[in-house]
C-alpha positions in Angstrom: -26.8 65.0 2.1 -26.3 64.8 5.9 -29.4 64.8 8.2 -29.5 65.2 11.9 -32.7 63.8 13.7 -34.2 64.2 10.3 -33.0 68.0 9.6 -30.7 69.3 7.1 -27.3 69.6 8.6 -25.8 72.9 9.0 -22.6 73.3 9.6 -21.5 75.7 13.0 -19.2 78.3 12.2 -17.5 77.3 15.7 -16.4 74.2 14.8 -12.5 74.0 14.0 -12.5 71.6 11.1 -9.1 70.6 9.2 -9.0 70.2 5.3 -9.8 66.4 5.7 -12.8 66.8 7.7 -14.4 69.3 5.5 -13.5 67.5 2.4 -15.5 64.7 4.1 -18.6 66.9 5.1 -18.5 68.2 1.6 -18.7 64.9 -0.1 -21.4 63.5 2.2 -23.6 66.8 1.5 -22.8 66.4 -2.4 -23.7 62.8 -2.2 -27.2 61.1 -3.6 -27.3 58.8 -0.5 -28.5 60.2 3.0 -26.2 60.2 6.0 -28.4 60.4 8.9 -27.5 60.5 12.5 -29.4 61.0 15.7 -27.1 63.3 17.3 -24.5 65.8 15.8 -21.9 64.0 18.0 -22.4 60.9 15.9 -21.2 62.7 12.7 -18.6 64.6 14.9 -17.0 61.2 15.9 -17.1 59.4 12.6 -15.3 62.6 11.1 -13.0 62.0 13.7 -12.3 58.1 13.2 -12.3 58.8 9.5 -9.5 61.4 9.8 -7.3 59.2 12.4 -8.0 56.1 9.8 -6.3 58.0 6.9 -3.6 59.3 9.2 -2.9 55.8 10.4 -2.4 54.7 6.4 -0.3 57.2 5.9 1.8 56.5 9.0 1.9 52.6 7.9 2.9 53.9 4.2 6.1 55.5 6.1 6.8 52.3 8.3 9.5 49.3 7.7 6.7 46.5 7.9 6.9 44.2 5.3 4.5 43.2 2.7 4.2 39.5 2.8 2.1 36.4 2.7 0.7 34.6 6.1 3.3 31.7 5.6 6.3 34.3 6.2 4.3 36.7 8.6 6.2 38.1 11.8 5.8 40.2 14.5 7.4 41.3 17.6 7.2 38.5 20.1 7.2 40.7 23.2 3.9 41.7 22.2 2.3 39.1 19.9 2.6 35.4 19.9 2.7 34.2 15.8 0.3 31.6 15.4 0.6 28.8 12.9 -1.9 30.7 10.3 0.0 33.6 10.4 -1.7 35.8 12.8 -0.7 37.8 15.9 -2.5 36.8 19.1 -2.1 39.4 21.8 0.2 38.2 24.8 -1.8 37.9 28.3 0.7 40.2 29.9 0.4 43.0 27.3 -1.9 45.7 27.1 -3.6 46.0 23.8 -3.0 49.8 23.1 0.8 49.0 23.6 0.8 46.2 21.5 -0.9 48.3 18.6 1.5 51.1 19.0 4.3 48.7 18.8 3.3 47.7 15.2 3.9 51.6 14.5 7.0 52.0 16.5 9.1 48.8 15.9 7.5 48.4 12.1 10.7 46.6 11.1 9.7 43.8 13.2 6.6 43.0 11.4 5.6 41.5 8.2 1.9 40.7 7.2 -0.3 40.9 3.9 -2.6 43.8 2.6 -5.7 42.3 4.4 -3.9 42.3 7.9 -2.9 45.5 7.3 -6.4 47.1 7.4 -7.6 45.8 10.6 -4.3 47.3 12.3 -4.9 50.6 10.7 -8.5 50.6 12.2 -7.3 49.4 15.7 -4.5 52.2 15.7 -7.2 54.8 14.4 -10.1 53.6 17.5 -6.8 53.9 20.0 -6.1 57.4 18.9 -10.0 58.5 18.8 -10.8 57.1 22.1 -7.1 56.9 24.0 -5.7 53.8 25.8 -7.9 53.3 28.5 -11.2 52.9 26.3 -9.3 51.1 23.8 -7.7 48.6 26.6 -11.5 48.2 27.7 -12.8 47.2 24.2 -10.2 45.0 22.9 -8.8 43.0 25.7 -8.3 39.5 23.5 -7.0 41.1 20.2 -6.3 38.6 17.3 -4.9 40.2 14.2 -5.4 37.6 11.2 -6.3 38.9 7.8 -10.4 40.5 8.3 -10.3 38.9 11.8 -11.6 41.7 13.8 -12.7 42.0 17.3 -17.1 42.6 17.3 -16.9 45.8 18.7 -14.7 47.3 16.0 -18.0 47.3 14.1 -16.9 46.4 10.5 -19.5 45.9 7.8 -18.8 45.6 3.8 -21.4 46.4 1.5 -21.5 47.1 -2.4 -21.8 51.0 -3.4 -20.9 53.6 -5.9 -20.2 56.0 -3.6 -16.8 56.4 -1.4 -15.7 58.6 1.2 -12.0 59.5 2.6 -11.4 56.5 5.4 -13.3 53.9 3.2 -11.3 50.5 2.4 -11.9 49.7 -1.3 -10.7 46.8 -2.9 -9.2 46.0 -6.5 -9.5 42.9 -8.1 -6.7 41.2 -10.0 -9.1 38.1 -11.7 -6.1 36.9 -13.7 -2.9 36.8 -11.2 -0.4 34.9 -11.6 -0.7 31.8 -9.4 3.0 32.1 -8.4 2.4 35.3 -6.5 -1.1 35.1 -5.2 -0.1 37.9 -3.1 -1.4 40.2 -6.0 -4.5 38.8 -6.2 -5.7 42.0 -5.4 -5.1 44.9 -2.6 -7.2 46.3 -0.1 -6.5 49.9 0.1 -7.7 53.0 2.3 -9.0 56.1 0.4 -7.1 59.0 1.2 -8.8 62.4 1.3 -7.3 63.5 -2.0 -8.6 60.4 -3.9 -5.6 58.5 -3.7 -5.3 55.2 -1.9 -3.0 53.4 0.4 -2.6 49.6 0.3 0.2 47.9 2.1 2.8 46.8 -0.3 1.6 49.0 -2.8 2.2 52.4 -0.9 0.2 55.4 -1.9 -1.1 55.5 -5.5 -3.6 56.6 -7.6 -6.5 54.0 -8.8 -4.6 53.8 -12.0 -1.3 53.2 -10.7 -2.8 50.5 -8.4 -4.1 48.8 -11.1 -1.3 49.1 -13.3 0.9 47.8 -10.6 -1.6 44.5 -10.4 -1.3 44.2 -14.1 2.4 43.6 -13.9 1.4 40.7 -11.8 -0.9 39.0 -14.2 -0.4 35.4 -16.2 1.6 35.9 -18.9 -1.0 35.4 -21.6 -3.6 37.4 -19.6 -5.5 40.0 -21.3 -8.2 40.8 -18.5 -7.4 43.9 -16.1 -7.2 44.5 -12.9 -9.9 46.9 -11.8 -11.7 48.8 -8.9 -14.7 46.9 -7.3 -17.5 48.2 -5.8 -16.9 46.8 -2.6 -16.7 49.1 0.6 -15.8 48.1 3.8 -16.0 50.7 6.7 -17.0 51.0 10.2 -20.6 51.2 11.3 -19.4 54.4 13.1 -23.0 54.7 15.1 -22.4 51.5 16.6 -18.9 52.2 17.7 -20.5 55.6 19.2 -22.9 53.6 21.2 -19.9 50.9 22.4 -17.7 53.3 23.4 -20.3 55.6 25.0 -21.6 52.2 27.1 -17.9 51.7 27.8 -17.6 55.5 29.3 -20.8 54.4 31.3 -19.7 51.6 32.8 -21.5 49.0 30.8 -19.0 46.5 30.0 -20.5 43.5 27.6 -20.2 43.0 24.1 -23.1 42.9 21.6 -22.6 39.8 19.2 -22.8 41.4 15.6 -23.4 38.8 12.6 -20.0 38.0 10.5 -19.6 39.8 7.5 -17.9 38.9 4.3 -14.9 40.4 3.2 -12.5 40.5 0.3 -9.0 38.7 0.5 
């Protein structure tokens, strides 16, 4: 159910929504949980970002970026400094938007794990949602490493039985082979058709994700990989407020609590 200022949401026929936005609204309306907004603009913003997350995931699926561990991570030195931990630190002479776009434009120069892929997808989706000028104002000191993200990205993680397209879900592989630790699980973006994208796994159904992980278990394991109830998403209302503040010239960061994430 969707509420706007406490009133049940009624879709305006003048809205020109695509299939992705319509799918998201339908799932929100049919959900047992309540999606509450102060303004309709907050809902519109969330729909836009979710759509762009899905599109960014699809673009990464088509890219040549390699799936690897932190030890073998690599990036384009023209835009990023590779840290000892395997993270990507923005060069001081580079604009954040240009560096994020380069990951997609020159994807063959990059290698990272599935956890690092998610913040990259998030940053790319936000860039496509708010534009380069605002993105550069928000994310001046980018550092991409696993689940390390800028506070203004507004990432939250919680447990739920209800997922929406654009959410990130986690498949756990409890008996993964220690020789291939990169298959201990996979963080995957839920697409609008029920399939998911995980870096290194491509676009798969949930069953196919589990099948791939099961092939990477200990030789004597009988415990299957499984889809957890862990959900990661933006705090869309927070992100909407932050972008509004920056548009109005208020350039300060609110310190948010650090949230825990899956590997």
